[in-house]
C-alpha positions as CSV (number, residue, x, y, z in Angstrom):
1,M,0.0,-0.2,0.0
2,K,1.0,3.7,-0.8
3,Y,2.1,5.3,2.8
4,G,0.5,8.5,3.3
5,R,1.3,10.2,6.8
6,S,1.7,9.0,10.5
7,L,-0.9,8.3,12.5
8,Q,0.3,10.8,14.3
9,E,0.5,13.3,11.6
10,L,-3.1,12.2,10.6
11,A,-4.4,13.4,13.8
12,A,-2.6,16.5,14.0
13,E,-4.0,17.5,10.8
14,L,-7.3,16.4,11.1
15,E,-7.1,18.1,14.6
16,R,-6.1,21.5,12.6
17,Q,-8.3,21.2,10.0
18,N,-11.2,20.7,12.8
19,N,-10.4,23.9,14.0
20,S,-10.3,26.0,10.9
21,K,-13.7,24.4,9.2
22,Q,-17.1,26.4,8.8
23,D,-20.1,25.6,7.0
24,F,-23.0,27.8,6.0
25,I,-26.7,27.7,4.7
26,A,-26.6,30.4,2.1
27,D,-29.9,31.3,0.3
28,T,-27.9,31.5,-3.4
29,R,-29.4,35.3,-4.0
30,H,-27.0,36.3,-1.0
31,V,-23.9,34.7,-2.8
32,C,-21.9,36.1,-5.4
33,M,-19.1,35.1,-7.3
34,D,-16.4,38.1,-8.0
35,N,-14.1,38.7,-11.4
36,H,-11.4,37.2,-9.3
37,K,-13.3,33.6,-9.1
38,R,-13.8,34.0,-5.1
39,L,-17.0,33.7,-3.5
40,V,-18.4,36.4,-1.5
41,L,-21.4,35.1,1.0
42,Q,-23.0,38.0,2.9
43,G,-21.5,39.2,6.2
44,Q,-18.5,37.3,5.5
45,E,-14.7,37.3,4.2
46,V,-14.1,36.6,0.8
47,Q,-13.2,33.1,-0.2
48,Q,-11.3,31.2,-2.8
49,V,-12.8,28.3,-4.5
50,T,-10.8,24.8,-4.9
51,T,-11.1,23.2,-7.9
52,Q,-13.8,20.8,-5.9
53,A,-16.1,23.7,-4.9
54,H,-15.9,25.0,-9.0
55,R,-17.0,21.7,-10.3
56,Q,-20.0,22.2,-7.9
57,I,-21.1,25.5,-8.6
58,G,-20.8,24.6,-12.4
59,E,-22.8,21.3,-12.5
60,R,-25.2,23.4,-10.0
61,V,-26.1,26.0,-12.4
62,G,-25.9,24.2,-15.6
63,I,-22.8,25.2,-16.9
64,P,-20.7,22.2,-18.8
65,A,-17.3,21.8,-17.2
66,K,-15.3,22.4,-20.6
67,Y,-17.1,25.7,-21.0
68,Y,-16.6,26.6,-17.3
69,D,-13.0,25.6,-17.4
70,K,-12.5,28.2,-20.2
71,M,-14.5,31.1,-18.6
72,A,-12.4,30.7,-15.8
73,E,-8.9,30.8,-17.7
74,N,-10.0,33.0,-20.3
75,A,-12.9,35.0,-18.9
76,P,-13.6,35.1,-15.0
77,H,-15.7,38.0,-15.1
78,L,-17.9,35.9,-17.9
79,L,-17.6,33.3,-15.2
80,A,-18.7,35.2,-12.6
81,A,-21.8,37.0,-14.7
82,N,-23.3,33.5,-15.7
83,V,-22.8,32.0,-12.0
84,N,-24.5,35.0,-10.6
85,H,-27.2,34.7,-12.7
86,W,-28.4,31.9,-12.1
87,F,-27.9,32.0,-8.5
88,Q,-30.0,35.2,-8.5
89,S,-32.8,33.6,-11.1
90,K,-33.2,30.3,-9.5
91,P,-32.5,30.9,-5.9
92,E,-32.0,27.7,-3.6
93,K,-30.5,27.1,-0.1
94,R,-27.3,25.1,-0.4
95,M,-24.4,24.3,2.3
96,I,-21.2,25.9,1.6
97,R,-18.3,24.2,3.2
98,T,-15.1,26.1,3.9
99,M,-12.0,25.4,5.8
100,D,-8.2,27.8,5.5
101,G,-10.5,30.9,3.9
102,N,-11.4,28.8,0.9
103,V,-14.5,27.5,-0.5
104,R,-14.1,23.7,-0.4
105,A,-17.6,22.4,-1.0
106,F,-20.8,23.5,-2.2
107,L,-23.5,20.9,-1.5
108,S,-27.4,20.5,-1.0
109,D,-28.7,22.1,2.2
110,S,-29.5,18.4,3.0
111,Y,-26.1,17.3,3.1
112,R,-25.3,15.8,6.7
113,P,-22.1,16.3,7.5
114,L,-20.0,13.3,8.8
115,D,-16.6,14.6,9.4
116,N,-12.8,13.3,9.4
117,F,-12.3,14.2,13.2
118,E,-15.1,12.8,14.3
119,L,-14.4,9.6,12.6
120,A,-11.2,9.0,13.4
121,M,-12.1,9.7,17.2
122,S,-15.1,7.0,16.8
123,V,-13.0,4.1,14.7
124,L,-9.1,4.6,16.4
125,P,-10.0,3.2,19.6
126,I,-11.7,0.3,18.4
127,L,-9.3,-0.3,15.9
128,Q,-7.3,-0.8,19.3
129,E,-9.5,-3.1,20.5
130,I,-9.5,-5.4,17.8
131,N,-5.9,-5.5,17.5
132,A,-5.6,-4.0,14.3
133,E,-2.5,-1.8,13.2
134,V,-2.9,1.3,11.0
135,E,-0.9,0.2,7.9
136,S,-1.1,3.2,5.9
137,C,-3.5,6.4,6.4
138,E,-3.7,9.5,4.9
139,V,-6.0,12.9,4.3
140,T,-6.4,14.5,0.8
141,D,-8.0,17.7,-0.3
142,N,-11.0,15.1,-1.2
143,R,-11.1,12.1,1.3
144,M,-9.9,10.3,4.8
145,Y,-8.6,6.8,4.7
146,L,-7.3,4.6,7.6
147,K,-5.9,1.2,6.2
148,C,-5.8,-1.5,8.7
149,V,-4.5,-5.0,8.8
150,T,-4.4,-7.9,11.8
151,P,-2.0,-10.4,12.5
152,R,-4.2,-12.3,14.4
153,I,-6.1,-13.6,10.8
154,T,-3.9,-14.8,8.1
155,A,-4.1,-17.2,5.3
156,D,-1.9,-19.2,2.8
157,V,-2.4,-18.3,-1.2
158,A,0.3,-19.9,-1.7
159,V,3.8,-21.2,-0.4
160,G,5.3,-18.2,0.7
161,D,2.7,-15.7,-0.2
162,Q,0.8,-15.4,3.3
163,V,-2.2,-12.2,3.3
164,Q,-3.7,-11.1,6.1
165,A,-7.3,-9.8,6.9
166,G,-7.8,-5.9,7.3
167,I,-10.0,-2.9,6.7
168,C,-10.1,0.6,4.7
169,I,-12.2,3.0,6.5
170,S,-12.7,6.3,4.3
171,N,-14.7,9.1,4.0
172,S,-14.9,12.5,2.0
173,E,-16.1,15.6,3.4
174,V,-16.8,17.5,0.5
175,G,-19.2,15.3,-1.5
176,L,-17.3,12.8,-3.1
177,G,-19.0,10.0,-2.0
178,S,-20.1,7.9,1.1
179,L,-18.4,6.9,4.2
180,R,-17.0,3.5,3.7
181,V,-15.8,0.6,5.6
182,E,-14.5,-2.1,3.1
183,P,-12.4,-5.0,3.8
184,L,-8.8,-5.2,2.7
185,I,-6.4,-8.1,2.2
186,Y,-3.0,-7.3,2.8
187,R,0.0,-9.4,1.1
188,L,3.0,-9.5,3.3
189,V,5.7,-10.4,0.7
190,C,4.7,-7.1,-1.9
191,S,2.8,-5.2,0.7
192,N,0.0,-5.0,-2.0
193,G,-3.5,-3.8,-0.7
194,M,-6.7,-5.0,-2.5
195,I,-9.7,-3.4,-1.0
196,V,-13.2,-5.3,-1.9
197,N,-15.2,-2.9,-2.7
198,D,-18.2,-5.6,-3.3
199,L,-18.6,-5.8,0.4
200,A,-18.2,-2.3,1.6
201,Y,-20.8,-0.8,4.0
202,R,-21.8,3.0,2.8
203,K,-23.6,5.7,4.6
204,N,-24.4,8.5,2.1
205,H,-24.3,12.2,3.5
206,V,-28.1,12.9,3.5
207,G,-30.2,14.1,6.1
208,R,-33.0,16.9,6.7
209,G,-32.7,20.2,4.9
210,H,-32.0,23.1,7.4
211,H,-34.5,25.6,8.0
212,S,-33.7,29.4,9.1
213,G,-36.6,31.2,9.0
214,I,-38.6,33.8,6.6
215,N,-35.8,35.9,6.7
216,F,-33.0,33.7,5.8
217,D,-30.0,35.0,4.2
218,V,-26.5,33.3,5.3
219,S,-25.9,31.6,8.5
220,E,-23.9,29.5,10.0
221,Y,-24.2,26.0,10.5
222,F,-24.1,24.4,13.9
223,R,-25.4,21.1,14.9
224,T,-28.7,21.0,17.1
225,E,-28.8,19.0,20.1
226,T,-30.8,16.7,18.3
227,R,-28.1,16.1,15.1
228,I,-25.4,16.2,18.2
229,A,-27.4,13.0,19.6
230,D,-28.0,11.8,15.7
231,D,-24.2,11.8,15.1
232,K,-23.5,10.0,18.2
233,A,-26.0,6.9,17.7
234,F,-24.1,7.0,14.2
235,F,-20.8,6.7,15.1
236,M,-21.4,4.0,17.5
237,K,-23.3,2.2,14.7
238,I,-19.7,2.8,12.8
239,Q,-17.7,1.2,15.6
240,D,-19.7,-1.8,15.6
241,I,-19.6,-2.3,11.9
242,V,-15.4,-2.0,12.2
243,R,-15.6,-4.4,14.7
244,A,-17.5,-6.7,12.6
245,A,-15.5,-5.9,9.5
246,V,-12.6,-8.2,10.2
247,D,-14.3,-11.2,9.5
248,E,-12.8,-14.6,9.3
249,V,-15.7,-16.1,7.4
250,I,-15.3,-13.4,4.7
251,F,-11.8,-13.5,4.9
252,N,-11.2,-16.9,4.0
253,K,-14.1,-16.7,0.8
254,F,-11.7,-14.0,-0.6
255,V,-8.4,-16.0,-0.1
256,D,-10.6,-19.1,-1.9
257,T,-11.3,-16.3,-4.8
258,M,-7.2,-15.5,-4.6
259,R,-6.5,-19.5,-4.9
260,E,-8.5,-19.6,-8.0
261,A,-7.1,-16.9,-9.2
262,T,-3.5,-18.7,-9.3
263,K,-4.7,-21.0,-11.7
264,N,-6.6,-18.9,-14.3
265,H,-3.8,-18.2,-17.3
266,I,-2.9,-15.4,-19.5
267,T,-2.9,-17.1,-22.9
268,E,-3.8,-14.1,-24.7
269,D,-1.0,-11.5,-26.1
270,V,-0.1,-9.6,-22.7
271,P,-0.2,-5.9,-24.6
272,A,-3.6,-6.6,-25.7
273,V,-4.8,-8.1,-22.3
274,I,-3.5,-4.4,-20.9
275,E,-5.4,-2.9,-23.6
276,T,-8.5,-4.4,-22.6
277,V,-7.8,-3.8,-19.1
278,K,-7.2,-0.1,-19.8
279,K,-10.5,0.0,-21.4
280,T,-12.7,-1.7,-18.9
281,Y,-11.5,0.0,-16.0
282,N,-10.5,3.6,-17.4
283,L,-7.0,3.5,-16.8
284,G,-4.4,5.8,-18.5
285,D,-1.6,5.0,-20.8
286,G,1.1,5.6,-18.2
287,E,-0.9,3.4,-15.5
288,G,-1.3,0.7,-18.0
289,N,2.6,0.6,-19.0
290,G,3.5,0.1,-15.2
291,I,0.7,-2.7,-14.8
292,L,2.4,-4.4,-17.8
293,T,5.8,-3.6,-16.3
294,H,4.8,-5.3,-12.9
295,L,3.0,-8.2,-14.5
296,I,5.6,-9.2,-16.5
297,E,8.5,-8.2,-13.7
298,G,6.1,-10.4,-11.3
299,G,6.9,-13.3,-13.6
300,S,2.8,-14.9,-13.1
301,L,1.0,-14.6,-16.0
302,T,-2.0,-15.8,-14.4
303,Q,-5.3,-14.0,-13.5
304,Y,-4.5,-13.6,-9.9
305,G,-0.7,-11.8,-11.4
306,L,-2.9,-9.4,-13.1
307,A,-4.1,-8.0,-10.1
308,N,-1.2,-8.2,-7.9
309,A,0.5,-6.2,-11.0
310,I,-2.2,-3.4,-10.7
311,T,-2.0,-3.3,-6.5
312,K,1.6,-3.2,-7.1
313,F,1.6,-0.1,-9.6
314,A,-1.0,1.6,-6.5
315,Q,2.0,2.4,-4.6
316,Q,4.0,3.9,-7.3
317,V,1.2,6.7,-7.9
318,E,1.3,10.3,-6.5
319,S,-2.1,10.5,-6.2
320,Y,-3.4,8.4,-2.8
321,D,-6.6,8.9,-4.3
322,R,-5.7,7.4,-7.2
323,S,-3.8,4.8,-5.3
324,T,-6.9,3.6,-3.7
325,D,-8.8,3.3,-6.6
326,L,-6.5,0.9,-8.3
327,E,-6.6,-1.4,-5.1
328,R,-9.9,-1.3,-5.5
329,I,-9.6,-2.2,-9.1
330,G,-6.9,-5.3,-8.2
331,A,-9.8,-6.7,-6.2
332,E,-12.1,-6.5,-8.8
333,V,-10.1,-8.4,-11.1
334,V,-9.2,-10.8,-9.3
335,A,-12.5,-11.7,-8.3
336,L,-13.7,-12.0,-11.8
337,P,-16.4,-14.6,-12.7
338,S,-14.7,-17.1,-15.0
339,K,-16.6,-16.1,-18.3
340,N,-15.6,-12.6,-17.7
341,W,-11.7,-13.3,-17.3
342,A,-12.2,-15.1,-20.3
343,R,-13.4,-12.8,-22.2
344,L,-10.5,-10.4,-21.0
345,A,-7.5,-12.5,-21.0
346,V,-7.9,-16.0,-23.5
347,A,-7.7,-16.1,-26.1
């Protein structure tokens, strides 16, 4: 697995972010974009806008991404005029999430914050309780990750090829996906991780709309006593899910799948197989070339070898988010049914 931060570094950064965050519920008639692509909320300081928030603004007001980006680069005054027109002519309430002087998300007013700091503080004691060690962790602009393994549940895929059970806990505070708890398989011989997305628990960030009365304009979002109680109950449920996630039955079943994959050989031209993999999983040319290199170097031209080539390459990519995507793709490849594998790699 790709190394991110130490657990101590992650905890310090989550605490820093938690102290820097502000959320607002705003009527778009009281929000405007200026000619420097910044967002102005009535009664608040001008905020820079992240790439993710720009994308969400564009999607919400109906400006195609390509044209939005062209205006942002070449005609920011025209972008501001377009955005402000739609903010005024089709007003609605939005949750605007800010941190470090930046608008980082432009979301539905029914978005339910399930934040990284609270999630980490809830699950870290449980991970210690079940003897799961944090092998890799990170917080990016888009998501937080805790990837954990436990030496108490192990198996051999083949002689000298031992794997351990684990879990991947991830969350996005900016509207890029649900809170997830996913089984993870950790291969000791090469530190590869496979995340079994098909068996994930997911919780979407959906709640009730936020109402602030008739004279509503822009107000800072605070959790009510009811929401605090709801969140406490929710994170207690997540604790139970984490306790149950390192499941020996699920682990052994997936290990059996991996053992079967060692028997399924690539008989098609190998570069052609990689081209098919690229198209199937929307991989770039550089990713395809890197996977091909690891497949050949690994010396196992099998379904299992291909999956491990993908997860080995995942350790090299710069983006931790993309590395995690590739770990999920590796698990998908190793679990392909026989007919799907045949279409992919059998001449």
